[in-house]
C-alpha positions as CSV (number, residue, x, y, z in Angstrom):
1,X,0.4,0.0,0.0
2,X,1.6,3.2,-1.0
3,X,1.8,6.0,1.2
4,X,0.9,9.6,0.8
5,X,4.1,10.4,0.6
6,X,5.2,8.1,-2.3
7,X,2.0,9.3,-3.9
8,X,3.2,13.0,-4.1
9,X,6.7,12.0,-5.0
10,X,5.7,10.1,-8.0
11,X,3.3,12.9,-8.6
12,X,6.3,15.3,-8.6
13,X,8.7,13.1,-10.8
14,X,5.5,12.6,-13.6
15,X,5.4,16.6,-13.6
16,X,9.4,16.9,-13.6
17,X,9.3,19.4,-10.5
18,X,12.0,18.8,-8.1
19,X,10.9,18.0,-4.4
20,X,12.3,19.0,-1.1
21,X,12.3,16.0,1.2
22,X,10.2,17.2,4.4
23,X,12.3,16.9,7.9
24,X,11.2,14.0,10.0
25,X,8.6,15.0,12.3
26,X,9.1,14.0,16.1
27,X,5.5,14.5,16.8
28,X,2.6,11.8,15.8
29,X,0.9,13.8,13.6
30,X,0.7,13.2,9.8
31,X,3.6,14.5,7.7
32,X,2.9,17.9,5.8
33,X,2.0,17.4,2.1
34,X,3.1,20.1,-0.1
35,X,0.4,21.4,-2.4
36,X,0.7,19.9,-5.9
37,X,2.7,22.4,-8.4
38,X,0.7,24.9,-10.6
39,X,0.3,23.1,-13.9
40,X,-1.1,25.5,-16.9
41,X,-4.0,23.8,-19.2
42,X,-3.0,23.1,-22.6
43,X,-4.2,25.0,-25.3
44,X,-6.8,23.7,-27.4
45,X,-5.6,21.7,-30.5
46,X,-8.4,23.5,-33.1
47,X,-8.3,27.3,-32.5
48,X,-12.1,28.2,-32.4
49,X,-12.9,31.2,-34.5
50,X,-15.7,33.4,-33.8
51,X,-17.8,31.8,-36.9
52,X,-17.2,28.4,-35.8
53,X,-18.3,29.1,-32.1
54,X,-21.5,30.9,-32.4
55,X,-22.5,29.2,-35.7
56,X,-22.8,32.5,-38.1
57,X,-24.8,32.1,-41.3
58,X,-23.5,33.7,-44.5
59,X,-26.0,36.5,-43.9
60,X,-24.3,37.6,-40.7
61,X,-20.9,37.0,-41.1
62,X,-19.8,40.0,-43.1
63,X,-22.0,42.6,-40.8
64,X,-20.5,45.0,-38.2
65,X,-21.6,45.0,-34.7
66,X,-23.8,47.8,-34.8
67,X,-25.6,46.1,-37.6
68,X,-25.9,42.8,-35.3
69,X,-26.8,44.8,-32.6
70,X,-29.5,46.6,-34.9
71,X,-30.5,42.9,-36.1
72,X,-31.1,41.7,-32.6
73,X,-33.2,44.7,-31.6
74,X,-35.3,44.2,-34.6
75,X,-35.9,40.7,-34.0
76,X,-36.7,41.3,-30.3
77,X,-39.1,44.0,-31.3
78,X,-40.9,41.6,-33.8
79,X,-41.2,39.1,-30.9
80,X,-42.6,41.4,-28.4
81,X,-45.3,42.4,-31.3
82,X,-46.1,38.7,-32.0
83,X,-46.5,38.2,-27.9
84,X,-48.9,41.5,-27.7
85,X,-50.7,40.4,-30.3
86,X,-51.2,36.9,-29.0
87,X,-52.1,38.3,-25.9
88,X,-54.9,40.5,-27.4
89,X,-56.4,37.1,-29.2
90,X,-56.4,35.2,-25.9
91,X,-58.3,38.4,-24.1
92,X,-60.7,38.5,-27.0
93,X,-61.7,35.1,-26.7
94,X,-62.0,35.0,-22.9
95,X,-64.1,37.7,-23.3
96,X,-66.3,35.9,-26.0
97,X,-66.6,32.9,-23.4
98,X,-67.3,35.0,-20.8
99,X,-70.1,36.9,-22.6
100,X,-71.6,33.3,-23.8
101,X,-71.5,32.1,-20.2
102,X,-73.2,34.9,-18.9
103,X,-75.7,35.0,-21.7
104,X,-76.4,31.0,-20.6
105,X,-76.7,32.0,-17.2
106,X,-79.3,34.8,-17.8
107,X,-81.3,32.4,-20.0
108,X,-81.4,30.0,-17.1
109,X,-82.1,32.3,-14.7
110,X,-85.1,33.8,-16.6
111,X,-86.8,30.3,-17.8
112,X,-87.2,29.3,-13.8
113,X,-89.3,32.4,-13.3
């Protein structure tokens, strides 16, 4: 069974850093383990371009930032208008349903009298 010390030494050797041997402790506490050395992440093998990252179409690939922002705002405006129209249609439908129910209730009440 490997001790913590041998595991740390193997890790240090595999990374290529030199590790100082810790002083033997006189107490019964565990040995101090040095933190692992800082290792930078390897760069990506294939650089990601803006076009591949955001899956741009041919229509938007040649637009400037201002033109792209304007396009986004226009799409948001169309979405808001569609949402308002849908809400208006739902309210009209609800109102006609309520009117129909009101008429049915009135007819039932007057027939009983």
